[in-house]
N, C-alpha and C positions, 0 to 999 in steps of 0.2 A: 116533481118539485119536492125538495127536502124541507123539513120543518125544523126551525131553529127556535129554541127557548132562550130568552135573554132576561137578565135580572138587573134592576137598578141599584144604585149605591146611595151613599149618604146625601141628604138633601131632598129625597123624594117623600119623606115622612109627612104625615098630616094627622091631626086629631081625629080619632074614630077609625083609624086604620085597623083592619082585621076584625072589627066588632061584629059585622054581619056573619063572617065565617064562624066565629065563636058561637053565635046564637043559632046558627042553622046546621052546623055539622058537629056530630059527637066526636069524630076523629080530631077535628080542629080544636075543639074545647079541651080534649085530653092533651093534645100537644102544647097548647098554650099553658095549661096547668103544669105540665112537665117542665116547660121553660121557666116558669115562675120558681119552681123548686130548684132547678139547676143554678139559676142566677141569684137566688136568695132574696129576691124582692119581687113584688107583683108588677112586672113590666106590662102585663096585659091591661092593668088599670090605667097606667100612664098612656098606653097606646090608644085606649078607647075613650078616655075622658081627660087626659092631661092637657096642660096648656102648650102653646107653641114653644115657649121657653123650656118647659119640662122635656119636650121631645128633642130639643136642640142639643142637650147634653150628650157628648160623644158616647158615654157609657150606656145611654139609652138609645140614641139614634141608630147606631150600628146593629145591635141585636134586634131592635124593633123592625127595621127594614128587612133584615135577614128572616125573621120569623114570619112576617107577612108573606114574603115570597115563597119560602119553603113549605109553610103550612098550606098555602093555596095550592101548590103543586101536589102535595100529599093527598089533598081531597079529590084530585082528578082520577085517582086510581089507575085503571088500565089505560086511560087516555094519556097518561104522563109518559109518552114515548117519543122523546125528541130524537132527531137525526144528528143534532149537534147542539152544543150549549155555549154560552158566554155570559159574563157579567161585567158590569162597569165598576172597577175598583172593588169595594166591599162586595158587590154583586157576584164577584167571581167565586166566593165561598158558597153563595146560594146555588150557583151553577154546578158546583162540585157535588152538592147534596142532591140536586135534581138528576145528576148523571150517576148517582149511587157510588161515587168515588169516596164520599165522606158520609158517615151516619149523621142523622139529625142532631143527636146529642153531641158528638164530637165537633160538628160544624158550629154549633152554638157556643161551645166552650172556646173554640178558636176565635170566633167573632168577639166574644167577651174579653179574652186576653188581648186580642188585636186592638180593640177600642181602648183598653186601659193603657197599653203600651204607647199608643199614639197620643193619648191625652197627656201622659207623662212627658213625652217628647215635646209636645206643644208648650207645656208649662216651663220646661227647661230653658228654651230659647224662643222669645217672641218672634213670630213669623206669620206670613199671610199668603193670600192668593188673589188673582184678578182674572176676569174673563176678557179676552180680546176678540172683538167682533169685526169681521170684514177685512181681514188681512191674510195674505198668503202665508202658509205654514213656514216656508223657508225664511221669509222676511222677519217673522216673529222670532224665530230661533236666532237669526243673525243679530237682531236688536238685543235679545237677552244676553248674547255673548259679548256685546259691547260694554255691558255693565261689569267691568272687571274687578272692581273693589268690593263687590257684594255677590252673594249667591242668588242667581235668578235663572230658572229653567222653564222651558215649555213642559208642563206637567200633564195636561189632558188634551189629546187631539180628538175632540168630540165629533166634529164634522167639518167639511170644507168651510172655512171662514169663521170657525169658532174654536179657539184654543184657550186653555186656562194656563196662566203662568203662576209659578210658585217660587217663594224665596223669602229673604229677609224683608222686614218692613221698609227699610231704606231702599233696598234693591228694587222692590216692586214699585215704589214711588218713582225712582229714577227711570226704570224701564217704561212705566206708564206714560211719563212725560214724552219720552222719545217716540213711543208708539203713536201717541196722539198727533204729534207734529209730522210723523212719517206716513200718515194716511189711514190709520185704523179708524173704522167708523165709530166704535165706542170702546172704552176700557172701563170695566165695571169692577170695583173692589168687591170681594166676596166676604160675606159674614161667616168666616170659618175660624176655627181655633188655632190653625197653624198652616205651615207649608207642606201639605200632603204631597206624596210622590216626588220628593226632593231629598237631597242629602240631609235635610233637617230631621228626617225620619230614621236616620241610621241606628240610633239607640233602640228604637221600636223594632227595627228589623232584626237586631241582635236578640232581643227578648223573644220575638215571635219565632225565630229559628229554633230556639230551645224547646218551645212548646210544640211546634209542628213536627219536629223530629221524634217526639214521643207518641205521636198519633198515627194510627194505622189507616193508610189510604188504600182503597180497593181499585182494581182496574175499572175505569168508567165504562158505562154501557154504550157510550158514544163519544166522539171526539170533543175535547174541551179546548176552546180557543181562549188563550190566555193574554192578559193585558200586556205582559212584559215583552212577548214575542209577536203577538197578533196572529200566531199560528196555532194549529191544532196539535194536541198532545193526548196520548192515552197511556203514557209512561209515568207511573206514580212518582218515581224519583225526580223526574223532570218537572212534573206538576208541583211538587213540594218546593223545589228550588226556585221556580218562577214565581210562586206565591210569596216567597220571602223577598225576592228582588223587586217585586211589584211596589213595595212600600217606598222605595227610594228612586224608582224609575218612572218614566212617563206612562200614562194609560194610552195605549195605541188603539183607540176605539174606531176611528175612521178606517184604519188599516185592517182591523179585526173584521169589521162588517164586509169590507171589500173582499177579504180572503174567504169568508163564509159564503158569499154570493158566488165567487169564482169556483167554490167547491160544491155548488148546487143548491144553496139555500134560496128559496123563493118566497117562503112564508115565515115571517118572524112574529113570535108571540112574546110580549113583555109581561112577565108575571110579577106582581107586587104593586106597591103604591106609585101613583103618578103615571104620567105618559111621556116622560122625558126621552127615553130611549126610542120609543116609537117615532117621535118627531125627528130625532137625530138620524135614525136609519133611513127615513124617507128622503132626507137631504143628502145621504151618501149614495143610495142606489135606488133604481126603479124596481122596487119589490113590494109585496104586501106586508104591512106591519100593523099589528093591533096590540092593544093593551087590555089586560084582564086584572081586576083588583079584588075580585070576590063579590062585588056588588052587582056585576053583570055577567057572572058565569053560572 
């Protein structure tokens, strides 16, 4: 049975995240302090005692989730030997650090620049997202395509019966109405800054490409399953290209987990804040899935 490490994305954050790691591990404390220096502000203080609103700022959220995940794995030492890795959206960068494809420092810099570029794209054109529950993937995609005068796409394929759509505010409103009358159990507007994983992130992808092309990626120690293709890669040029495309393309999480299981994954461990991925994985496949946040490791 192969062991898969998986990493959460934006939305998993909570006040107090990583605090116990900082207090109980010298290595963790040193890495948090290094992160504070790299970012130019004490993100650890916000993570440990900031308000929910403080943590919701994209420039804080993305590095905070990344730091919790990667520092947690760093404290495992020799136990940190996955057979394969994957991350949901932002979590893909945590996965690349866990697979030793990216250094901790370079990974943090990329997350920081990614967050800033996405924040700028959100401010440029107002846009949003909504979660669609209880409807077949194909039907959701078909309904999105019917809204021809606005941009609306299926952005996150989280698990069977749970898709997140992304697009213009008017487009999401129109699609939501059609989805409700067409049989969706629920359509829930999400409190996000913009339409992630959609064409609205094109300017962010252009900025991220410039940064990624300057960073050295090493051959990973295990296959990395990427959001853009849902397939494994160990080729650094391909990994870079997919990481850039991920910003404007759907997160194929359901397909990713299915492919990992097909390739032998039987035990999934979610490292970082929350238990979202553990729950999604159990809805996708009959496998073992646990979450570790540093308070129970």
